[in-house]
SELUMNU-567553 format. One record per residue (C-alpha): residue number from 1; x negated, y, z negated. Coordinates in nm, 2 decimals. Last residue first. Example, Ala and Ser with C-alpha at 12.3 -4.5 7.8 and 13.67 -1.06 7.14 Angstrom:
<sites>
+-----+--------+--------+--------+
!   k !     xx !     yy !     zz !
+-----+--------+--------+--------+
!   2 !  -1.37 !  -0.11 !  -0.71 !
!   1 !  -1.23 !  -0.45 !  -0.78 !
+-----+--------+--------+--------+
</sites>
This chain:
<sites>
+-----+--------+--------+--------+
!   k !     xx !     yy !     zz !
+-----+--------+--------+--------+
! 194 !  -0.25 !   1.79 !  -0.80 !
! 193 !  -0.44 !   1.71 !  -0.46 !
! 192 !  -0.77 !   1.81 !  -0.42 !
! 191 !  -0.84 !   1.68 !  -0.09 !
! 190 !  -1.07 !   1.36 !  -0.04 !
! 189 !  -0.81 !   1.12 !  -0.07 !
! 188 !  -0.60 !   1.32 !   0.19 !
! 187 !  -0.30 !   1.58 !   0.07 !
! 186 !   0.03 !   1.42 !   0.16 !
! 185 !   0.18 !   1.49 !   0.52 !
! 184 !   0.51 !   1.71 !   0.58 !
! 183 !   0.76 !   1.55 !   0.78 !
! 182 !   1.04 !   1.70 !   0.60 !
! 181 !   1.16 !   1.40 !   0.44 !
! 180 !   0.85 !   1.39 !   0.26 !
! 179 !   0.50 !   1.17 !   0.30 !
! 178 !   0.37 !   1.07 !  -0.01 !
! 177 !   0.16 !   1.25 !  -0.30 !
! 176 !  -0.14 !   1.05 !  -0.45 !
! 175 !  -0.06 !   0.92 !  -0.77 !
! 174 !  -0.08 !   0.55 !  -0.59 !
! 173 !  -0.40 !   0.61 !  -0.46 !
! 172 !  -0.54 !   0.79 !  -0.74 !
! 171 !  -0.43 !   0.47 !  -0.93 !
! 170 !  -0.59 !   0.24 !  -0.69 !
! 169 !  -0.91 !   0.46 !  -0.73 !
! 168 !  -0.89 !   0.42 !  -1.12 !
! 167 !  -0.85 !   0.02 !  -1.06 !
! 166 !  -1.13 !   0.00 !  -0.87 !
! 165 !  -1.34 !   0.13 !  -1.07 !
! 164 !  -1.21 !  -0.02 !  -1.39 !
! 163 !  -1.24 !  -0.32 !  -1.23 !
! 162 !  -1.63 !  -0.25 !  -1.07 !
! 161 !  -1.72 !  -0.17 !  -1.45 !
! 160 !  -1.57 !  -0.52 !  -1.59 !
! 159 !  -1.72 !  -0.69 !  -1.32 !
! 158 !  -2.09 !  -0.53 !  -1.38 !
! 157 !  -2.04 !  -0.59 !  -1.75 !
! 156 !  -1.96 !  -0.99 !  -1.66 !
! 155 !  -2.21 !  -1.02 !  -1.42 !
! 154 !  -2.19 !  -1.15 !  -1.08 !
! 153 !  -2.12 !  -1.50 !  -0.94 !
! 152 !  -1.80 !  -1.36 !  -0.76 !
! 151 !  -1.62 !  -1.62 !  -0.89 !
! 150 !  -1.82 !  -1.62 !  -1.23 !
! 149 !  -1.79 !  -1.28 !  -1.29 !
! 148 !  -1.40 !  -1.33 !  -1.19 !
! 147 !  -1.37 !  -1.56 !  -1.46 !
! 146 !  -1.56 !  -1.36 !  -1.70 !
! 145 !  -1.35 !  -1.04 !  -1.66 !
! 144 !  -1.05 !  -1.24 !  -1.69 !
! 143 !  -0.84 !  -1.36 !  -1.42 !
! 142 !  -0.51 !  -1.32 !  -1.40 !
! 141 !  -0.42 !  -1.43 !  -1.01 !
! 140 !  -0.23 !  -1.12 !  -0.92 !
! 139 !  -0.41 !  -0.84 !  -1.18 !
! 138 !  -0.73 !  -0.95 !  -1.25 !
! 137 !  -0.80 !  -1.14 !  -0.90 !
! 136 !  -0.63 !  -0.91 !  -0.71 !
! 135 !  -0.78 !  -0.60 !  -0.81 !
! 134 !  -1.14 !  -0.74 !  -0.80 !
! 133 !  -1.03 !  -0.89 !  -0.41 !
! 132 !  -0.90 !  -0.52 !  -0.32 !
! 131 !  -1.19 !  -0.37 !  -0.49 !
! 130 !  -1.46 !  -0.61 !  -0.26 !
! 129 !  -1.27 !  -0.55 !   0.00 !
! 128 !  -1.27 !  -0.16 !  -0.01 !
! 127 !  -0.96 !   0.01 !  -0.10 !
! 126 !  -0.74 !   0.14 !   0.16 !
! 125 !  -0.51 !  -0.14 !   0.23 !
! 124 !  -0.43 !  -0.14 !  -0.18 !
! 123 !  -0.30 !   0.20 !  -0.12 !
! 122 !  -0.07 !   0.07 !   0.13 !
! 121 !   0.04 !  -0.23 !  -0.04 !
! 120 !   0.12 !  -0.05 !  -0.36 !
! 119 !   0.31 !   0.20 !  -0.18 !
! 118 !   0.50 !  -0.07 !   0.03 !
! 117 !   0.60 !  -0.23 !  -0.37 !
! 116 !   0.49 !  -0.61 !  -0.31 !
! 115 !   0.71 !  -0.87 !  -0.46 !
! 114 !   0.86 !  -0.93 !  -0.10 !
! 113 !   0.56 !  -0.95 !   0.04 !
! 112 !   0.50 !  -1.34 !   0.12 !
! 111 !   0.87 !  -1.41 !   0.18 !
! 110 !   0.90 !  -1.11 !   0.41 !
! 109 !   0.60 !  -1.30 !   0.61 !
! 108 !   0.73 !  -1.62 !   0.58 !
! 107 !   1.09 !  -1.56 !   0.74 !
! 106 !   0.98 !  -1.37 !   1.00 !
! 105 !   0.66 !  -1.57 !   1.15 !
! 104 !   0.44 !  -1.34 !   1.28 !
! 103 !   0.40 !  -1.35 !   1.70 !
! 102 !   0.04 !  -1.35 !   1.66 !
! 101 !  -0.20 !  -1.30 !   2.04 !
! 100 !   0.05 !  -1.08 !   2.14 !
!  99 !  -0.03 !  -0.77 !   1.95 !
!  98 !  -0.38 !  -0.78 !   2.05 !
!  97 !  -0.62 !  -0.96 !   1.80 !
!  96 !  -0.90 !  -0.74 !   1.66 !
!  95 !  -1.24 !  -0.97 !   1.72 !
!  94 !  -1.50 !  -0.81 !   1.48 !
!  93 !  -1.27 !  -0.70 !   1.25 !
!  92 !  -1.04 !  -0.98 !   1.24 !
!  91 !  -1.36 !  -1.20 !   1.14 !
!  90 !  -1.46 !  -0.98 !   0.88 !
!  89 !  -1.10 !  -1.04 !   0.75 !
!  88 !  -1.15 !  -1.45 !   0.81 !
!  87 !  -1.48 !  -1.46 !   0.65 !
!  86 !  -1.34 !  -1.24 !   0.35 !
!  85 !  -1.07 !  -1.49 !   0.29 !
!  84 !  -1.31 !  -1.76 !   0.33 !
!  83 !  -1.53 !  -1.63 !   0.03 !
!  82 !  -1.23 !  -1.57 !  -0.18 !
!  81 !  -1.08 !  -1.88 !  -0.13 !
!  80 !  -1.40 !  -2.04 !  -0.24 !
!  79 !  -1.45 !  -1.79 !  -0.53 !
!  78 !  -1.10 !  -1.83 !  -0.62 !
!  77 !  -1.16 !  -2.25 !  -0.64 !
!  76 !  -1.47 !  -2.19 !  -0.84 !
!  75 !  -1.33 !  -2.00 !  -1.11 !
!  74 !  -1.04 !  -2.23 !  -1.18 !
!  73 !  -1.30 !  -2.48 !  -1.21 !
!  72 !  -1.54 !  -2.29 !  -1.45 !
!  71 !  -1.19 !  -2.25 !  -1.65 !
!  70 !  -1.14 !  -2.61 !  -1.64 !
!  69 !  -1.54 !  -2.69 !  -1.78 !
!  68 !  -1.90 !  -2.67 !  -1.66 !
!  67 !  -2.00 !  -2.83 !  -1.37 !
!  66 !  -1.90 !  -2.99 !  -1.00 !
!  65 !  -2.19 !  -3.15 !  -0.85 !
!  64 !  -1.97 !  -3.48 !  -0.80 !
!  63 !  -1.67 !  -3.30 !  -0.68 !
!  62 !  -1.85 !  -3.07 !  -0.43 !
!  61 !  -1.71 !  -3.20 !  -0.10 !
!  60 !  -1.33 !  -3.29 !  -0.26 !
!  59 !  -1.35 !  -2.93 !  -0.35 !
!  58 !  -1.49 !  -2.79 !  -0.01 !
!  57 !  -1.13 !  -2.95 !   0.13 !
!  56 !  -0.97 !  -2.80 !  -0.22 !
!  55 !  -1.11 !  -2.46 !  -0.10 !
!  54 !  -1.03 !  -2.51 !   0.28 !
!  53 !  -0.66 !  -2.58 !   0.20 !
!  52 !  -0.64 !  -2.24 !   0.03 !
!  51 !  -0.79 !  -2.04 !   0.32 !
!  50 !  -0.53 !  -2.24 !   0.57 !
!  49 !  -0.27 !  -2.14 !   0.34 !
!  48 !  -0.35 !  -1.77 !   0.37 !
!  47 !  -0.40 !  -1.80 !   0.70 !
!  46 !  -0.03 !  -1.91 !   0.72 !
!  45 !   0.06 !  -1.63 !   0.50 !
!  44 !  -0.08 !  -1.33 !   0.65 !
!  43 !  -0.15 !  -1.00 !   0.49 !
!  42 !  -0.50 !  -1.11 !   0.41 !
!  41 !  -0.63 !  -1.05 !   0.03 !
!  40 !  -0.23 !  -1.06 !  -0.09 !
!  39 !  -0.19 !  -1.39 !   0.08 !
!  38 !  -0.50 !  -1.54 !  -0.08 !
!  37 !  -0.44 !  -1.44 !  -0.43 !
!  36 !  -0.07 !  -1.55 !  -0.36 !
!  35 !  -0.20 !  -1.85 !  -0.25 !
!  34 !  -0.44 !  -1.92 !  -0.49 !
!  33 !  -0.15 !  -1.86 !  -0.76 !
!  32 !   0.07 !  -2.10 !  -0.58 !
!  31 !  -0.25 !  -2.39 !  -0.56 !
!  30 !  -0.35 !  -2.36 !  -0.91 !
!  29 !  -0.16 !  -2.64 !  -1.13 !
!  28 !  -0.01 !  -2.79 !  -0.84 !
!  27 !  -0.36 !  -2.86 !  -0.65 !
!  26 !  -0.48 !  -2.96 !  -0.97 !
!  25 !  -0.30 !  -3.20 !  -1.10 !
!  24 !  -0.31 !  -3.36 !  -0.74 !
!  23 !  -0.70 !  -3.34 !  -0.74 !
!  22 !  -0.66 !  -3.53 !  -1.10 !
!  21 !  -0.43 !  -3.77 !  -0.99 !
!  20 !  -0.64 !  -3.87 !  -0.70 !
!  19 !  -0.95 !  -3.90 !  -0.92 !
!  18 !  -1.27 !  -3.83 !  -0.77 !
!  17 !  -1.47 !  -3.92 !  -1.07 !
!  16 !  -1.62 !  -3.56 !  -1.11 !
!  15 !  -1.21 !  -3.42 !  -1.04 !
!  14 !  -1.10 !  -3.64 !  -1.32 !
!  13 !  -1.39 !  -3.49 !  -1.55 !
!  12 !  -1.27 !  -3.19 !  -1.40 !
!  11 !  -0.90 !  -3.25 !  -1.46 !
!  10 !  -0.97 !  -3.33 !  -1.85 !
!   9 !  -1.11 !  -2.99 !  -1.88 !
!   8 !  -0.77 !  -2.80 !  -1.75 !
!   7 !  -0.58 !  -3.01 !  -2.00 !
!   6 !  -0.80 !  -2.92 !  -2.29 !
!   5 !  -0.76 !  -2.55 !  -2.14 !
!   4 !  -0.38 !  -2.59 !  -2.16 !
!   3 !  -0.37 !  -2.80 !  -2.52 !
!   2 !  -0.56 !  -2.48 !  -2.66 !
!   1 !  -0.93 !  -2.47 !  -2.80 !
+-----+--------+--------+--------+
</sites>
């Protein structure tokens, strides 16, 4: 077992014992990755920060009941952030904001999306919530199939298959022709573009 895995395991023990140092170490180690994950899901830096904060609040409450090792802790936090993001996405779908309700902070919005190619962002937006969360957990969060299975409460085989399907769909969306300079529109997803 590597030192990183041992360190995560030690944090779990500290979390169970409600050690401030362990909570701080877990936050320092995982908050940025969780924030990237939440921001990729929500495309809203403030809402992403809220989702990560909520996960750590829930961790404090759940600390004595926490089971497993460091990998389980990481998957638990991703699951918590994912559920909060999905709840927020559903809330937005039920109650869409009007343009005047949210005044974006340009600096935060630019900073949070600077790593994403606009075509990739558009393709990710066309995936289902589940597919998007699987892609982001795998490729942004770097979670293994086993960790994703734990985070989504699915079995590992189903997760591997679902991730492969989501990756294929994303690849197809990225390979579609885009709008050209003449203004003609690309063939739709269901069309037979070659």
